[in-house]
Structures are given as structure tokens and as C-alpha cells.
N, C-alpha and C positions, 0 to 999 in steps of 0.2 A: 717679568723683566728679562729673563734669560732668552726667551724666544725673540722678544723685540730686539734685544741686544744683538742676537745672532743675525736677525734680518738687517739691522743697521750695518753690521760688519759686512754682510753679504753684498748689500747695496753699495757700500763703500768700495768693495773690491772691484766693482765694475764702473765706478765713476772717477776717472782719473783727475779730472779738473778740480775736484773738491779740495783735495790737498795735493800739492804737486808731487809729494813723495809717496804717492799711492802704492799700495803693496804690489800690485801687478807690475808696475813699472820697474820693479827690482828683480822680478823673477828671473829675468834673462841674465842677470849678472850674479847669480848664485845666492839670492837672498830669500828664496822660497822657504817659508817656515822660520826664518830668523826673527828674533825679537827686535823691538824698537831700538834698543841699546846698540845692537850690532849694526843697524842701519846708520845710526849716528856716527859710530866709529868708522864705518865704510865711507861715508861722505867726508869725514874729517881727513881720512887717509887720501882719498881721491883729490880733495882740495889741495892738500899740502904738496903732494907729488906733482900735480898739474901746475901749481904755482911755481915750483922750482924749475920745471921744464919751460915755463913761460918766459923766464928771465933771458935765456939765450935766444928764444924766438923773437923777443922784443929787440935785442941787440942786432940780430941778423936781418930784421925787416927793413927794406929800403925806405918805406914810408916813415918809420920812426927815425932812421938815420938822417933823413932829410930834415925832419922836424927838429932834431936836437943838434944838427950840424956835425954829425959823426960820419967818418968815411972808413968803414971797416969791411974790406972785401978780400976774399980768398977763393981759390978755385973750388968749384962745386958748392959754394956756400949756400946757394939756393936749394940744392938737393938736401943739404943738412937741415936747412929750415923746414923743407917739406917733410923730412923724416920725423923731426921733433913735433911738428904740428899734427902729423898723422897719429902719433902716439897720444897727444892730448885729445884729439878728436875722438879716438876710439876708447881711450881709457877714461878720460874725464867726462866725455860727452855721452858715454853709453847709457847712463840712467835716463837721459832725455830722449835719446834715439829710440830706446826700447819702449819708453812711455808713449812716444809719438806713434810707433807701430801699433801698439795696443789701441790707442784712441782711433786711429784710422780703420783698424779692423772692425771696430764697433760703429764706424761711420759717425763718430762724434768728436770732431777735432776740438781741442781745447788748448790749455797752456802748454802741455808737452809737445803738441804738434807745432805750435807756434815757435817754440824754442828749437825744436828739431829742424824746422824749415830754415831758420836763420843760420844754424851751424852747418847744415848740409850744403846750403847754397854757398856760404862763405868758403867751405872746404873744397867743394868741387870746382868752383870758379878759380880759387887761388891755385889749386893743383894744375889746372889748365894753363894758367899764366906761367907757372914754373916750367912746364913742358912746352913752352913756345908760343902760347897765345899772347897777343899784345894786350897789355893792361897792367894793373897793379894788384899785388896779392893782398889778401885780407887775413893772412895767417895770425898776425898779432891780434887782430880784432877777434878772431875765432877763439884764440887762447884766453884772452881776458874775459870774453863773454862767458866761456865755460867756467873760468875761475869764479866770476861773480855769482853765477847761478849755483855752483857748488857751495860757495860760502853762504849764500842766502838760505839754501836748503839746510845746511849744517846749523846755522843760527836758529832757524825755525824749529828744527827737530830737537835741538838741545833745549830750547825754551819749553816746548811741549813736554819733553822728558822731565824737565824741572818739576812740572805739576805732578807727574805720576811717580817720580822718584821718591818723594817724601812719603807717599802712600805705599810704594813697594817696600820701603824700609820697614813699614809696620808689619809686613808679612814675616820678616826676620824676627820680630819680637814675639811671635807666637811660639810657645813651647813645642818641642817635637813629640813629647810623650805625655801620657796622662796616667794617674794611678787609678785604674778601674777597680771598683769594689765588686768582688765576687759574692755569690749567694752565701758562702760560708763565712763571710765577714772579712776575708783576707783581701789584700790589694795586690794587683798585678800591673806592672808597668807595660803599657801597650802604646804603639804608634797611634797618632791621632786618626789616621785613616781607618783604623780598626774599630773606632767607636761608633756605636749606633744610637739612634734616638731612644731616649728613656733609659740608657745605661746610667749607672751611678758612678761618679768619680770623686775622689777625695782630693781636696786642695789644702796643702799645709800652709801655715803662716809664712809670708814672704815669697810664696810661689806665684807664678802667673796662672790665671785661670785659662784652661786649654780650650774651652768651648763656650758657646752661648747656651745658657741653661737656667734652671731654677733651683734655688737653695732648698734642700729638703731637711737639712739639719745643720745647726750651728749659726753663729752670727759674727760679723766682722766688719771692719771698715775697709772699703775697697777703693783703690786708687784707679780712677777711670780717666785720668787727665790725658793720657796718650790718645784716647779715642774721642773724648768729648771736649777736651780743653778745660774741663772743670777742675780747678786745682785742689779743691777740698775733697779729701776722701769721703766716699758716701757710705753711711752706715746701712748695712743690709742684714736681713735675717730670713727666717723661714718664709717660703713662698715668693721672696723677691727674686727678680731676674738679674742675671749677671752676664757680662759681655766677655767673650774670649779675648785674651790679650791684656785685660786689666789685671791689676796686682792685688792679691789678697794680703792685707797688712797685718791682721792680728790673729783671729781665731781660726781653727780648722773648720772647713766647710765640706758638706757632702752636697754635690750638685747633680741634678738630674739633667742629662744631655737633652737639649731641645734642637739645636742646630749644629751641623758639622760641615766641614769643607766649604764649598762655594756658597752655602746658605748663610754663613755667619756674617755678623755685622761688618767685620773687618773686610771680608771678601767682597761684600756688597759695596762698601765704600770705594774699594779699588776699582770695581766694575763701573761704578758711577763716574769715576774720573775717565776711564776708557771711553765710556759713552759720551762724556763731555768732549773728548778729543775727536770722536767720530761724528758727533751730531753736526749736521750741516748748518753753516752760518749763511744767512741770506747775502751778506756782503761778499762772502767767498763765492757763492753762486753767481753773484753779479760779476765778480772779477773773472770767473770762468766763462760766463756768457760773453763778456767783453773780449776775452782771448779768442773765442770761437770766431767772433765777427772780425777781430783784428787779423786772424789767419786769412780769412777770405779777402780782407782789405789789402793785406800784404801781397797776396797773389794778384789780386785785381790791379792794385796800384803799380806793382812791378811790371805787369804785362802792358798796362796803358802807358807807363813811362817809356818802356822799350819802343812801343809803336809810335808814340809821339816823336821821340828823338830820331828814329829812323825816317819818319815822315818829313821832318824839317831838314833832312839832308845830312845828318851826322852818320859817321861810319858805324858799322855793326858793333865794333869793339867798344866805342864810346857809349852807344845805346845800352849794350849789355852791362857795362860797368855801372851805369845809372840804375838799371833795373836791379842789379845785385845790391847796390847801396840801399835802395828803397826797401828791399826785402829783409836785409839784415837789420836795418834801423827800425823797422816796424815791430820787431820782436820786443814786446814790452816787459822786459825782465822785471822792471819795477812794479808793473801791474800784477804780474804773477806773484810777487811777494807782498803786495800792499795789504791784502786781507789776512793771509795766513800768518804773517809775522805778528800782526796786531793780535790776532786770535791766540797765537802761541804765548805771547807775553801776558795777555789778560788771563788766560787759563792758569798760567804759572802764578801770577799775582793773586788770583782768587783762591787758589789752593793754599797758598801760604797764609792767607787771611782766614782760612777755614770756611770758604764758600765753595761748595761743590756744584758746578754748573752741569745739569743733566741735559738741558735743552738750550742750545746756543741762541736759537731764534728768539725764544722768550727772554733770555738774558739781554739780548740786544733791545727788546721792547721795554725792558725795565726802566730805561731812561725816560719813558713817557708817563710813568706812574704818577698819579696825583691823589690816590687814596690807598691807604693800607688798612685792611680788616684784620684785626688780631683776635685769635681765639684766646680766651682768658686763661683757663687753668693750664699750667705747664708752659705757657708762652709768655704772658705778662706776669704771671705768678709762678712761684717755684713748684707749686703742686704739693707743698708740705706746710704743716701748721707751724706758726711761730707766735710767741707772746706779743700782743700789741698793747695791752693795758694791765696794770696791777692796781686794784683798789683795796687798800688794807683797812682793817677795822681794829683800831687801837694797837696795831703792831707795826713794826718796820716792814717795808716792802720785801727786803731781803729775807726776813723771817718767814714771810708767807711763801716765798719761793723755796726756802730751805725745807720746810715741812712738806710742801707739795711734791717737790722734786725727789726728796728722799723716799717717799712712799711710791712714787711713780717709777722708781728704778726697775722694778720687776714687771712693769707693764709693757706690752708690745704695741699699745694703742698709738696711732699717729699723734694724738694730743699729748701723750706722755713724752714723746720725742721732742715736741715743741717746748714743754716745760723744762725738760732736762737740758735742752740747748740753751735756754735762758740762764739756768744755773751755771752752765759752763761759761757763758759770756760774762756773768757777774763774778766768776771765780769763787763760787760757793762750794765748799767741800761738804759732801752729803753724809748724813747719818746712816747707820745700818738699819735695814728694815727686817722685821720679823713678823710672823703670823700674817703674811700678806694674803689678801683675799679680794678677788674681783667680783663685784656684785652687778650682775647683768642688768643693763638699762639704767643703773643708778650711779655707779661709780666704783671706787675701790677704797679699801681700808688696809691699815697695817700698823704695826707698833714700831715707833722710832724713838730711840733713847728712852725706852720704857713708857712712852706716852702714846695714846691712841690718836692716829691721824686719819681723817677721811677726806677724800677729794670727790665731791658729789655733784650731781646734775641739778638744774633748777627744779625739776619734778620732785626730787627728794626733799629739797628745802620747803617746797609748798606742802608736801604731804606731812612733813614733820612740824610744820608751822613755825619754822625758824625765821626770824626777821632779819632783813638785810636792806641795803640801800637800793630800793626798787627803781628810783629815778635813773641812777647810774646804769643799773642792769638793763632797763628799757632802752636807754640811749645806745648802749653797746649792741643790743639785739637788733635795733633798727639798722645798724651798720652791717648786719649779717654776720656778726662775730659769734663764736661759740664761747659760752661762759661756764667756768667750773668754780665751785665753792670749796674753800678749804676750812675744815673744822679740826680744832685741836681739843681733845677731851670733850667733844660735842659742843665746843664753843666756836661760833663763827669768827674766823680771824681775817678773812679777806676773800676777794674773788679775783680770778685770773681770766682775762679775755684772750682768745686765740683766733687767728684768721690765717687763711692761705696767704703766705707772705709775697708781697709784690717784689719783683726783681728790680734791683737798683738800675740795672742796665736798661730795663723797660722804660723807666722814667726818662733816662738820658736819651733813649732812642726816640721817644715821642716828642721831646723838646727839639731834637735835631730835625725830625721830620717836619715839625711845625715851621722851623726856621727856613726849611726848603720848600715851603708852601705845599706840603703834602698832608692831606687830611687823614686823621686816625679815627678808626671806628672799632668798637669792641663788640664781639659776638660771643655769647655764651649760653650754655644750657642751664647754667646756675640761676638761682633766684634773683629777682630784681634788686633786693636789698644788698646782697653781696656784690652784685655787678656795679651798683651805684657807688658803693664804698671804694671798690678798686678803681673805678673811673675817676672818682674824686682825687684819689691819691696820685693818679697819673695825668690828671688834667685832660681827660678825653671827654668830648662833649656828646658824641653820638654813641648810644649804647643800645644794643639789642640783647635782651636777656630772656631766659626761659625758652630758648629756641630749640626745637627738636632737631636731632641729628640730620634727618632727611630734609629739613627746611633751611639748613645753613646755606646750601647752594642758591636757594631762592633769594636769600638776603644779599648774596653776592650780586645776583642779577639785578636786584632792586637798586643797589648802589651804582652798578654799571649803567642802569637806565637813566641815571642823572647825568650821563655823558662823561662819567669818570673812567679813567684807566685804573683798574683795581689789582692790587697785589693782596693775596690772602696768605696769612701766616698761621700755621696750626701744627699740632703734634699728634693728634689722635686719629683713630680709625674713622671717627665720626666727622673728621675734617676733610677726609679724602675727596668727597664729591665737590666740596667748596673749593678745594685746592685745584681741582681739574677745571672748574668753571671759571675761576679768576683768570685775568689776563696773564698774570704771573703767579704761579703757586710756589710758596716758600715753606719748606718743612723745617721744623726744629729737629736737629740731628738726634737728640735724645728721645725723640718721639717714636711712634710705632712704625713698623716696616711699611704698612699700607700707606701712611702719610708720606713717608720718604719716597715710596714708589711713584706716588701720584704727582709729586712736586716737580717743578722745573729747576729749582735751586734748593740745596740743602745747607742749613747753617750747622756746620759740624760742632761749633762751640756752643750751640744753643743760646746764642746771645742776640736778643732783638736788635741791639745796636748795629749788628751786621747788615740789617736791611738798608740802613743809610749808606753803608759801604757798597752794597749791590747797586743802588741807584747811581752813586757817584762813579763807580767803576764802569757801569754800563754807558753812562754819558761820555766818560773819557775815552772808552774803547771806540764808541761810534764816531766821536770827533776825530780820533786818530785815523780810523778807516777812511773817512771822507777825505781828510787831508792827504792820506797816502794815495787814494785813487785819483785825486786831482794832480798830485805830483807826477804820478805815472802816466795818466792819460794826457795831461798837459804837455808832457814831453813829446808824445806822438802827434798831438795836434800841431805842434810847432815844427817838428823835425821832418815828418813825411813830405809835406809840400816842398820844403827846402831841398830834401834829398832828391825829389823827383825833378827839381830844376825849375820851379815856378819863377824864381828870380834870376834865372840864367840870362834873360835879355839885358838885365842891368849889371851883369858880371858877377852876380853872387851865386855860387854853387856850393852846396854843403859838401865838403870833402868827406870821404868815409872816416878819416881820422877824427875830424871835429864831431861827426855824428856819433862815433863810438865814445868819445869823451863825454858828450852830452848824455848818452844813454847810461854810461857807467855812473855818471854823476847822479842821475835821477834815481838809480838803484840804491846807491849809497845813502842818498837823502832819505829814501823810503825806509831803509833798514835802520838808520839812526833814529828817525822819527818814531818808528815802532818801539824801539828800545827805550825811548823817553817816556813811554806810557807809565803813568803813576796811578796808584789806587786812590789817592786823595786829591 
């Protein structure tokens, strides 16, 4: 990812049109090496100062005075106007001029060149008018033009910053130091950058975990809500992995360092957002290509306008004014902001919703999805066992749970966790277990309240010839559930069935997808029985079970061959090829790095319902972009011929003042329209 990310950034550095506030376009005004936040502040400052200076420019402009019926004249007023406009031109307009110079150097005119052309032409022509040329000056237009562009850039950059700010805040949540365990058993507090892979660190109760790693000693509940959105603390013990930045709630833990610095989950999440901001959007490319052609159109239309007005007998001054009007009006500020503003708002919205967009083009394609393939374990299910059925034999159900959970307290087995969770749910306080013993392959035993309790496997029951309700057992087995038998003083008192628990959010997600005419498919390496049971719970009709990891991508192709646009959702290393094959790859944030790396979109909260949000946000984003491009281009379609004087024979000539008002209006409409983008 790092290399690819570097390439992205490198590419970005040389393509100014992609985002108008491209890095190079700022180098000339002291921004080299500055961060995004400093740029936002710079645009804000330039905007406010230029806006203040624009007020006297408007008051002193003859065109505005005529427009509002004001007569405010004093000696050398036009020179004062020239001085004020010169300040706005060089101070407020510099980001656009320097950007245009860079684009022209690379022989790739785009948005910056188009803006540069408009403000240079307006400034040079108006200066000539002040110093004796006959005509009307455009200083007020120049100033308002620069103000609108600065405002647009500021809004856009602030929106984009909104997406990364939330994640930059996460960095502050990382502790600065860690308690490193030395070989002699003592701890030493060291800065995080001094930790190396395989070092051991001690994390005390209530402290933040400083690095991504693996627990080698101790067990505790860990609050990962800041990173994964999962509000319930996760119980973790030896061999479990932990994420840097999460909070250790209870016991002391010894953690073996696996990842430090830029490799940690948190750093990668931040990098993903930066990638999302840098990855090129097709609509933006379209806007930039449009700007390139509009630049040529502005030049061409200006020259043709000048030649035609001269040819039909008008004076040089009139023809020049027409030409300048056309060139200034062609600058599509609105087009320049149409896509970036929508992208900015949608990036911000998606980050707030816990959707990290790594690939903007694929995100834009998400609106066409009509089938979602879900990996089962960890995506549709929680990847942890829970109790689904309790069948008691002449005992209360709670009694069966009490004896089983009491003896399971000392077990590290995933099934034990499920039974203990059930006891917690039922608020059953457990007895103390003594003489605990784990019998490999059979189950476990122990003494609770002075009575012997065993929790055993079906194999043990068969070998010992203990009778039980075989019909119920067979029914549960058919559903792919794991069944354990509880014995009290060697008397069978009940059986407990456990299964990988289905996420509630998965159920809601599939219902919502259905209501949006999106077909759900389940794909799993698990056996057919388990797959069918989960599919039944979720109302999924199409199921592929017992699929080998390297065949998952073939199944994606199979669904695509039916003419469907497919999104694949997964969390494991074995899902990576399928994620890459799908039209849109969606990784569950709590999954493996490899899955996250391969995906186009990452669900930080690991909530399948967010897939519905992706489709909705993608549709809304696209709709807004199209609306904005029409608002922007529509203005040009209407204004250029009028500015050129197509209707002059019938007495209608678009005055520069009206042209500027129209242009400003279209820019404001585009900005407001982008801001109205909603996630739902």
C-alpha cells in the first residue's frame, strides 16, 4: 500500500486539474511542505482579506455606480480603484495564477489555466482602461471572481479536512510511551518509536494499548469502540490480537509487539482516508477535461468574437470589450467546483458514517450494484459461538446453564465463552469450580458446590452408552450446530446447542438490500449444513458453501456472468482475491489487513448495514455531481453566445455586469447544491 500510496501522491503532484488546490499550485506562495490544515487557513485568510478589499472596489466601480444609481467621484478615484484591484489580483489571485503557470509548463491546461486566463484578461484590460484606453473596467468582476473562487476552495478543502480531522484526532489518542519489559523482568518506560517487533510491553488496567500486537500473558476486556465502533468491550486472552489505541479495561496484559509506527491499524486507517482524498474521481476528471476544452473555447470564442465585430464595422475598442467579456464569462467557476465540492462533502459524510473510501471510482460505481456477495464468518456472523438452544432433561433450563457455565469458567475454549455469555445474559451467578480438568477431545469436568459436573461431547455420550433425546440432537446437528451434554453426578440433565451467532445488523442489511432490489448471495468455506442454517436465519436464497479460498473469486465471476454488478463483502485473507475481482470490494474493518488492502471501501464499524449506506451515498453523490455539472455547463451554453453578441442584431447584448451576476449565481447554486448532499 505504501508504494502505491506514494505513487498516487506523486501522480497527484503533477495533475493540477484533479483537485484545484493541488499541492504544486501552492508552492509559489510559501506552501511547500505545509499540511492540509495550513492550506485551509491560508485560503480562509486570503478570502476574508480579499472580500474586505472588494467592498471599496465595488463602490468605486463606475459600472456598479450606474447599476445602483450612485454618484461617488473624487480626484484620482480610478487610480485608487486600480491599486485596490492590483492587491486583490496578486494576493487573492496568486494561487490560481501560479497554478495556471504550472499547468502551462506541463502543456496541460485545466481548471487553473481557465481561471488564470479570466482574471489576467480582466486585470490587464481594466488597467489599460484606467490608463486611457476607451472602454469599461472589469475590476469589480475580477475581485468578485477571485472572492468566489477562494470561497469555493476554502469550502471544498474544509469539507475534505472534515473527513481526515476525525481520524487525525485518533492519532492524539495513542499513548506516547510504553512500559517495555526487560529480560530481567523489570519494566522501562520508552517512547513508542523505540519499540521493535517482538518486544514485550506491559499494559496495566485502564491504560491505552500502545501498539498492535498479540497477548502473551493475561486476559482482559478491551474497549475497541474508538477504532471499530463496537460499543461492547471485547474479552481477550493469550494469543488474541490487540489494536493500538484501544483501552485495556480490567486485567494486566503482556503484549508482544507486532506492528509499530506507520504499520499500525490506526496509521493505516488514516492513510486510507488520505488515499480516498487523493484517488481520482471520474467525474472530477470529466470536469477537468471540460475545463481544458473550455480554455480552448474561451480563447477561440474570444478571437472569433473580436474578428466578427471588427469585420462588421465596429471600432477596435468595442470589439476588444466583447472579446474580453467572452473570455471572462467562459471561465466556469461553477464547473471547477462542481465535482470537487460534491466529492469533498461525500468523503466527509462517508467518514462520519464509518465508511472509508479507498477508491473513488469504484465508490461511484457502487450506485449500479444489483448483487452483494457476503462472506459468512465474521461478516454475516460474529465469528464467535453463542447459545441457540437449551434442551433440559427434568431440570430447569437455568439450572442446566448454571452447572455448565460454572464448570466452564476455567476453560479458554470458544464454546465456553458462548455458555458463559448465556449465563451473563440470564444474570445467573455462578458457583465456584474446584478440581477442574480438561479431557482432550471429550470435554471437561470439575466440582461445583461439592457435586461433580461434566460438559461432554456426543462421542463421550455414545461411548458411555448414556441415553438422551436423539431426535432433538439430530435436528440440531442438521442445522450445523455444535451440541454439548451436561452431566450432574453422571446423570444427564440437558444439552446445549451453540452456533456462530448471526449479526442482527446482517439481518437488517439483507432486508434493506432486498427492498432496494439488490440480490444477496452467501459464500463460505464452511459446510453446507451450517451455511443453510445461517442463510435461513437471514432469508438468503442463493448459497455457495464449502468453497475453497482460491475458488471464491471464481464464484464472483460466476455471479458477474449473469450480467450483475457485484459487490463482495469479506474480512479474511481468503476473501482478498474475491474482493479484487468484484466490481466493488467492501472489507469489514475488523478483518485482516490483506482484506482491507484489497478492498475499495472499508466498513470501519464492521456493520453489514453500512453496505446499504454505501449504495445510497453513491447514488446521491452521483446525482449531485450530474446536477452540478449541468448547472455549471448550462450557464456556459447560455452565456457565451450572448456575450459574443449573437443577439446584438435585435438589440440584446449581454453586458459584462449581467454576465458576472449569472456566473456568480451558477457558482453559488453549485456550492449550495453540493452542501445539500445527504447520506440517506
